[in-house]
C-alpha positions in Angstrom: 14.7 -51.8 51.1 15.0 -47.7 51.5 16.8 -48.1 47.5 13.8 -49.8 46.4 11.7 -47.3 47.5 13.7 -43.9 46.4 14.3 -46.0 42.6 10.3 -46.4 43.3 10.1 -42.5 43.7 12.4 -42.0 40.7 11.3 -44.1 38.1 7.8 -42.5 39.2 8.9 -39.2 38.9 10.8 -39.9 35.2 7.0 -41.6 34.3 5.5 -38.5 35.2 7.7 -36.4 34.0 7.5 -38.4 30.2 3.7 -38.1 30.5 3.5 -34.2 30.9 5.5 -34.1 27.5 2.8 -35.3 25.3 1.3 -33.2 22.3 -2.5 -34.7 23.0 -3.3 -33.0 26.4 -4.8 -29.6 24.8 -2.6 -27.7 24.7 -2.5 -25.6 21.8 -0.8 -27.3 19.1 0.7 -24.5 17.4 2.5 -23.3 20.6 6.2 -24.2 19.5 8.3 -26.6 22.1 11.1 -25.3 20.1 11.0 -21.5 19.7 14.3 -19.7 21.1 17.0 -20.8 18.2 17.1 -21.9 14.5 20.3 -23.1 13.5 21.6 -22.5 10.3 20.5 -25.2 7.6 23.3 -24.8 4.6 22.0 -27.2 2.6 19.1 -25.4 2.5 19.1 -23.6 -1.3 17.3 -20.6 0.0 19.5 -18.7 2.7 18.0 -15.7 4.7 20.4 -12.8 5.9 19.5 -13.3 9.4 18.3 -15.8 11.7 16.2 -13.9 13.8 13.1 -11.1 12.6 10.7 -9.1 14.6 7.0 -9.6 13.7 5.6 -6.2 13.1 2.4 -4.5 13.7 -0.8 -4.2 15.4 -3.8 -5.4 16.9 -3.9 -8.9 14.9 -2.0 -7.7 11.8 1.7 -8.5 11.4 4.3 -8.6 8.8 8.0 -8.8 8.3 10.4 -8.5 5.3 12.9 -11.0 4.8 15.8 -10.8 2.4 17.1 -14.5 0.9 19.6 -15.4 -1.3 18.5 -18.3 -3.5 20.4 -21.0 -5.6 19.7 -23.2 -8.1 20.7 -26.8 -7.0 18.0 -28.3 -9.3 19.6 -29.8 -12.4 17.9 -27.8 -14.8 17.3 -24.2 -15.0 14.5 -22.9 -13.1 12.4 -19.9 -13.9 10.5 -17.7 -11.0 8.2 -15.1 -11.2 8.7 -11.9 -8.4 5.3 -11.9 -7.7 5.0 -15.6 -6.4 3.8 -16.8 -3.3 5.8 -18.1 -0.2 4.4 -20.4 1.9 5.1 -20.1 5.3 5.6 -23.1 7.9 5.9 -23.3 11.3 8.1 -25.9 13.3 6.0 -27.5 15.9 7.9 -30.6 17.8 10.8 -31.1 15.2 7.7 -31.2 12.4 7.3 -28.7 9.8 3.6 -27.6 9.5 1.8 -25.2 6.9 1.0 -22.2 9.0 -1.4 -20.3 6.8 0.2 -17.5 6.0 1.8 -16.8 3.0 4.7 -14.3 1.8 5.6 -12.4 -1.8 8.6 -11.6 -3.0 9.2 -7.7 -3.5 8.9 -6.6 -7.4 6.5 -7.6 -10.4 7.2 -10.0 -13.4 8.4 -11.2 -16.3 9.8 -14.9 -14.9 13.4 -14.9 -14.4 15.5 -18.0 -15.3 18.1 -19.0 -13.3 20.5 -21.6 -14.3 21.7 -24.5 -12.6 23.9 -22.8 -9.7 22.7 -20.1 -10.6 21.7 -17.5 -7.6 19.7 -14.4 -6.9 19.1 -12.2 -4.1 15.7 -10.7 -2.9 12.9 -10.0 -0.5 10.2 -11.9 1.3 7.4 -9.3 2.5 5.0 -11.3 4.8 1.6 -9.9 5.5 -0.6 -11.8 7.8 -3.2 -11.7 10.3 -4.3 -13.7 13.6 -7.6 -15.9 12.9 -10.6 -14.9 13.5 -10.5 -11.0 12.3 -12.2 -11.8 8.9 -8.8 -10.9 7.4 -6.7 -12.6 4.8 -4.2 -14.7 4.4 -4.5 -15.4 8.0 -2.1 -17.2 10.5 -3.4 -20.9 11.5 -2.7 -19.6 15.3 -3.0 -16.3 17.5 0.8 -18.5 18.6 2.5 -16.5 15.6 6.3 -16.7 17.5 8.5 -19.3 16.7 10.8 -21.2 14.6 9.5 -21.0 10.2 10.8 -21.6 7.2 9.7 -20.4 3.9 8.5 -22.9 1.0 9.2 -21.1 -2.5 6.0 -21.0 -4.7 5.9 -21.4 -8.4 9.3 -22.5 -8.8 9.0 -24.0 -12.8 11.9 -26.3 -14.4 9.5 -25.8 -17.9 7.9 -22.7 -19.7 4.8 -23.2 -21.6 5.3 -21.4 -24.9 3.6 -18.6 -23.6 5.7 -17.0 -20.8 4.6 -16.9 -17.8 2.4 -19.7 -18.2 2.9 -22.6 -15.8 5.0 -25.4 -15.9 6.2 -28.2 -14.2 6.7 -27.3 -10.4 10.4 -27.8 -8.9 10.1 -30.6 -6.1 9.9 -28.7 -2.6 13.8 -30.5 -1.9 14.7 -27.8 -4.3 13.1 -24.8 -2.8 13.0 -24.4 0.9 15.0 -21.7 3.3 16.7 -22.4 5.9 14.5 -22.2 9.6 14.7 -18.7 11.1 13.0 -17.2 14.9 10.4 -14.4 14.4 9.1 -12.5 17.5 6.8 -10.0 17.8 7.7 -7.0 18.3 7.1 -4.6 20.7 
């Protein structure tokens, strides 16, 4: 009889623990449950130099610079303008979600042609505001620490006759970065 009671108590404790992990409990969905580690994804076409960066700034405006190496894994030449936008995604509960922030590569145009297997190195500068301050671009939440990746925007595999006229966009699987952690600076 004591074993039955003990097993019942342990089972109820396990059920309570599982229920407390439910993400629909009214907790801010942008508070990550996995913000401490970013594993190097060697398959990602864009690789950051480090796995951890720091948001610098004060009040509500934050920025960081992320040096990257981008290898064209697409089977055709891709064209990239140095001033193209970068979409910032945050890992939340093992899912990548757009976090509202944007970044841009340092530098300007004209577009560069990157042949299949070719590589370029550059720095992505990310400047964003916390929400509610009438500033843009802004993050989706004030919980800005966490694990991120970048999706390079406006990467084309065909361009129009007048450069930099847009062409066909390269699929996301050919233009994302490895995960990296960003923490607030002091």
